[in-house]
C-alpha positions as a printed Julia matrix, in Angstrom:
290×3 Matrix{Float64}:
   0.01  -0.02    0.01
   2.81   2.38    0.96
   4.72   1.67   -2.28
   1.54   2.35   -4.31
   0.97   5.71   -2.67
   4.62   6.63   -3.21
   4.34   5.74   -6.9
   1.14   7.69   -7.2
   2.78  10.92   -5.93
   6.04  10.56   -7.92
   4.67  12.21  -11.06
   3.32  15.17   -9.11
   6.72  15.63   -7.34
   8.45  15.54  -10.65
   6.32  18.36  -12.17
   6.38  20.47   -9.08
   9.53  22.46  -10.09
   7.85  23.29  -13.42
   4.64  24.44  -11.72
   6.62  26.62   -9.32
   8.64  28.09  -12.16
   5.48  28.98  -14.07
   3.78  30.41  -10.96
   6.72  32.7   -10.18
   7.84  33.77  -13.65
   4.57  33.53  -15.66
   1.46  33.52  -13.47
   2.6   36.3   -11.18
   3.53  38.77  -13.88
   0.3   37.96  -15.84
  -1.89  38.56  -12.72
   0.1   41.8   -11.9
  -0.57  43.06  -15.5
  -4.2   42.29  -15.28
  -4.61  44.04  -11.94
  -2.71  47.14  -12.88
  -4.48  47.49  -16.21
  -7.53  48.56  -14.02
  -5.65  51.37  -12.23
  -4.47  54.71  -13.51
  -1.0   56.24  -12.86
  -2.21  57.53   -9.46
  -3.28  53.87   -8.51
  -7.02  54.76   -8.66
  -9.31  52.01   -9.89
 -10.71  52.93  -13.38
 -11.91  51.49  -16.68
 -10.43  54.4   -18.61
  -7.4   52.39  -19.81
  -9.82  50.03  -21.67
 -12.07  52.88  -22.83
  -9.04  54.66  -24.27
  -8.27  51.62  -26.38
 -11.76  51.05  -27.54
 -12.15  54.71  -28.55
  -8.88  54.73  -30.41
  -9.54  54.43  -34.2
  -6.29  52.56  -34.52
  -7.65  49.72  -32.45
 -10.12  48.78  -35.15
  -7.46  49.11  -37.81
  -5.26  46.88  -35.77
  -7.88  44.25  -35.32
  -8.64  44.21  -39.08
  -4.99  44.11  -40.14
  -4.17  41.43  -37.63
  -7.22  39.28  -38.85
  -6.2   39.65  -42.49
  -2.56  38.89  -41.69
  -3.42  35.74  -39.69
  -5.93  34.35  -42.25
  -3.8   34.95  -45.38
  -0.31  34.21  -43.86
  -1.37  31.05  -42.03
  -3.16  29.63  -45.05
  -0.35  30.4   -47.51
   2.34  29.17  -45.14
   0.56  25.93  -44.38
  -0.06  25.04  -47.99
   3.56  25.77  -49.03
   4.92  24.07  -45.9
   2.89  20.92  -46.61
   3.99  20.84  -50.26
   7.72  21.23  -49.24
   7.34  18.63  -46.53
   5.78  16.13  -49.0
   8.63  16.81  -51.48
  11.42  16.45  -48.99
   9.89  13.37  -47.45
  10.4   11.63  -50.8
  14.12  11.48  -49.76
  15.34  12.07  -53.34
  18.97  12.91  -54.15
  19.63  16.47  -52.81
  16.62  16.36  -50.29
  18.95  17.02  -47.4
  20.58  19.99  -49.15
  17.09  21.42  -49.98
  16.15  21.01  -46.33
  19.32  22.73  -45.05
  18.73  25.64  -47.45
  15.09  25.92  -46.44
  15.94  26.1   -42.77
  18.24  29.13  -43.09
  15.42  31.82  -42.79
  14.17  30.15  -39.64
  17.56  30.6   -37.97
  17.44  34.3   -38.28
  16.02  36.52  -35.54
  13.12  38.8   -36.31
  15.5   41.88  -35.91
  17.92  40.53  -38.46
  15.11  39.82  -40.87
  13.55  43.26  -40.47
  16.94  45.05  -40.94
  17.74  42.87  -44.02
  14.46  43.56  -45.82
  14.26  47.13  -44.7
  17.6   47.82  -46.37
  16.49  45.77  -49.35
  13.36  47.66  -49.95
  14.98  51.1   -49.72
  15.16  53.16  -52.99
  18.85  52.43  -53.26
  18.74  49.13  -51.45
  20.13  45.68  -52.5
  16.87  44.65  -54.28
  17.0   47.51  -56.74
  20.71  46.89  -57.13
  20.14  43.31  -58.02
  17.39  44.22  -60.48
  19.72  46.75  -62.15
  22.63  44.26  -62.22
  20.46  41.72  -64.04
  19.22  44.39  -66.51
  15.57  44.29  -65.35
  15.53  48.07  -64.51
  17.53  51.03  -65.87
  20.06  52.97  -63.78
  17.71  55.91  -63.15
  14.71  53.63  -62.54
  13.93  52.69  -58.94
  11.06  50.47  -57.75
   9.4   51.97  -54.67
   8.63  48.8   -52.75
   7.32  50.62  -49.73
   5.11  53.12  -51.54
   1.98  50.83  -51.89
  -1.31  51.34  -50.11
  -2.04  49.79  -46.69
  -3.26  46.45  -48.19
  -0.27  46.16  -50.52
   2.06  46.88  -47.68
   0.36  44.31  -45.56
   0.76  41.7   -48.38
   4.45  42.53  -48.59
   4.83  41.85  -44.89
   3.03  38.6   -45.25
   5.51  37.51  -48.01
   8.43  38.41  -45.76
   6.83  36.62  -42.78
   6.2   33.54  -45.02
   9.84  33.42  -46.14
  10.9   33.17  -42.46
   8.1   30.99  -40.97
   7.51  28.36  -43.64
  10.58  26.33  -42.55
   9.14  26.21  -38.99
   5.88  24.69  -40.13
   7.62  22.43  -42.59
   9.77  20.81  -39.95
   6.68  20.02  -37.83
   4.81  18.53  -40.76
   7.94  16.68  -42.02
   8.37  15.13  -38.6
   4.79  13.94  -38.74
   5.19  12.52  -42.22
   8.16  10.51  -41.24
   6.17   9.03  -38.33
   3.58   7.63  -40.75
   4.02   3.88  -41.29
   5.1    3.17  -44.91
   2.92   0.04  -44.81
  -0.24   2.27  -44.56
   0.8    4.3   -47.65
   1.79   1.22  -49.62
  -1.6   -0.4   -48.81
  -3.35   2.6   -50.18
  -1.57   2.2   -53.5
  -2.06  -1.63  -53.61
  -5.8   -1.15  -53.24
  -5.88   1.15  -56.33
  -5.57   4.52  -54.71
  -4.08   7.45  -56.63
  -1.58   9.82  -55.08
  -4.36  12.38  -54.45
  -6.58   9.69  -52.88
  -3.83   8.38  -50.61
  -2.96  11.93  -49.57
  -6.61  12.73  -48.75
  -7.69   9.47  -47.23
  -4.47   8.28  -45.52
  -1.64  10.77  -45.22
  -3.55  13.91  -44.07
  -5.78  12.05  -41.46
  -2.64  10.35  -40.01
  -0.9   13.79  -40.02
  -3.81  15.38  -38.07
  -1.96  15.94  -34.86
   1.08  17.52  -36.57
  -1.19  19.75  -38.65
  -3.0   20.85  -35.44
   0.37  21.67  -33.69
   1.75  23.5   -36.63
  -1.46  25.56  -37.19
  -2.12  26.5   -33.52
   1.47  27.5   -32.95
   1.44  29.64  -36.13
  -1.87  31.2   -35.47
  -0.7   32.32  -31.97
   2.64  33.72  -33.35
   0.81  35.4   -36.3
  -1.51  37.33  -33.93
   1.65  38.61  -32.16
   3.48  39.92  -35.27
   4.86  43.46  -34.96
   8.59  43.79  -34.99
   9.13  43.23  -38.76
   6.38  45.73  -39.48
   7.74  48.44  -37.26
  11.36  47.97  -38.55
  10.2   48.28  -42.17
   7.32  50.81  -41.93
   7.53  52.33  -38.45
   4.76  52.73  -35.97
   1.13  52.92  -37.09
   1.72  52.72  -40.82
   0.23  49.24  -40.66
  -1.2   49.03  -37.13
  -1.46  45.5   -35.64
  -2.49  44.49  -32.16
   0.96  43.78  -30.52
   2.51  46.81  -32.29
  -0.04  49.03  -30.54
   0.98  47.54  -27.18
   4.63  48.57  -27.86
   3.52  51.9   -29.26
   1.58  52.83  -26.02
   4.48  51.68  -23.9
   7.43  53.08  -25.77
   6.11  56.02  -27.73
   3.65  57.75  -25.46
   4.74  58.88  -21.93
   2.25  58.15  -19.17
   0.41  55.47  -21.01
   2.04  52.4   -19.55
  -1.18  51.31  -17.84
  -2.98  51.59  -21.23
  -0.28  49.3   -22.73
  -0.96  46.76  -19.92
  -4.75  46.89  -20.72
  -3.84  46.4   -24.43
  -1.67  43.35  -23.58
  -4.59  41.81  -21.59
  -6.84  42.34  -24.65
  -4.27  40.69  -26.99
  -3.92  37.8   -24.49
  -7.69  37.26  -24.38
  -7.89  37.27  -28.12
  -5.02  34.79  -28.58
  -6.61  32.46  -25.87
 -10.08  32.75  -27.48
  -8.79  31.98  -31.02
  -6.73  29.07  -29.77
  -9.75  27.53  -27.99
 -11.99  28.09  -30.92
  -9.46  26.43  -33.27
  -8.93  23.48  -30.99
 -12.68  23.07  -30.57
 -13.35  23.22  -34.31
 -10.41  20.84  -35.19
 -11.69  18.34  -32.58
  -8.67  18.45  -30.37
 -10.87  18.36  -27.3
 -12.5   15.14  -28.36
 -11.5   11.99  -26.51
  -8.5   10.37  -27.99
  -7.32  13.49  -29.91
  -5.26  15.0   -27.02
  -2.51  12.81  -25.92
């Protein structure tokens, strides 16, 4: 009996350090931010921090831009990542080289990516220099990459983000593909299935957990995009949710509590979207969550 009780408590003892770590370094700061978001600079309880955000016309723009960014970027990146994972999983000659090259953008920090593309999109940046070198444009002709309207600028950011994030999603999907038993795929072909049929009826269903992991992680990170946008366009040219948090904290004196309220709103949105996605994808159903 004693041995049974000891074995029962062993798992809880093993995860206790992790729980304490999260309580000290995650739960406490989160609760502090939530509490102080309801107080002004004089520590007087108020809802003005949230009212300031809701009355700000940039809040609506930030929600719309973030929604467009998440929908288009996640869809585009998932499709391309899946195609690349399927190709590399064939293990053809040169597949490892292709994989190594594809992983390079993922290894770059967001600051480096922002600086690289910001210099590239400048009037006299390296992109125009390359185009001139290959004879695509004349010496006096410059392409103004950053002169488009808001939607075009957002599409440009989506392409840059896709260049960096696709390897991340591809690795998750590739790991899932390599975990699928070859016998299952071969059985599909033996029973007359085409490549499309085997993909739809066997590969994708067996890849469901990897797809869920890749999509939910990508959706969460897409909602939090901001640094690349600020480095290329500056604040409030293309307002997004997390960029507004940083804007209130860094650019406007005396609005630190508003920034806290904004961060609470962003956290609620991220949690809500994550729960909705997991619910729709069936991750809460018995047997889907390991």
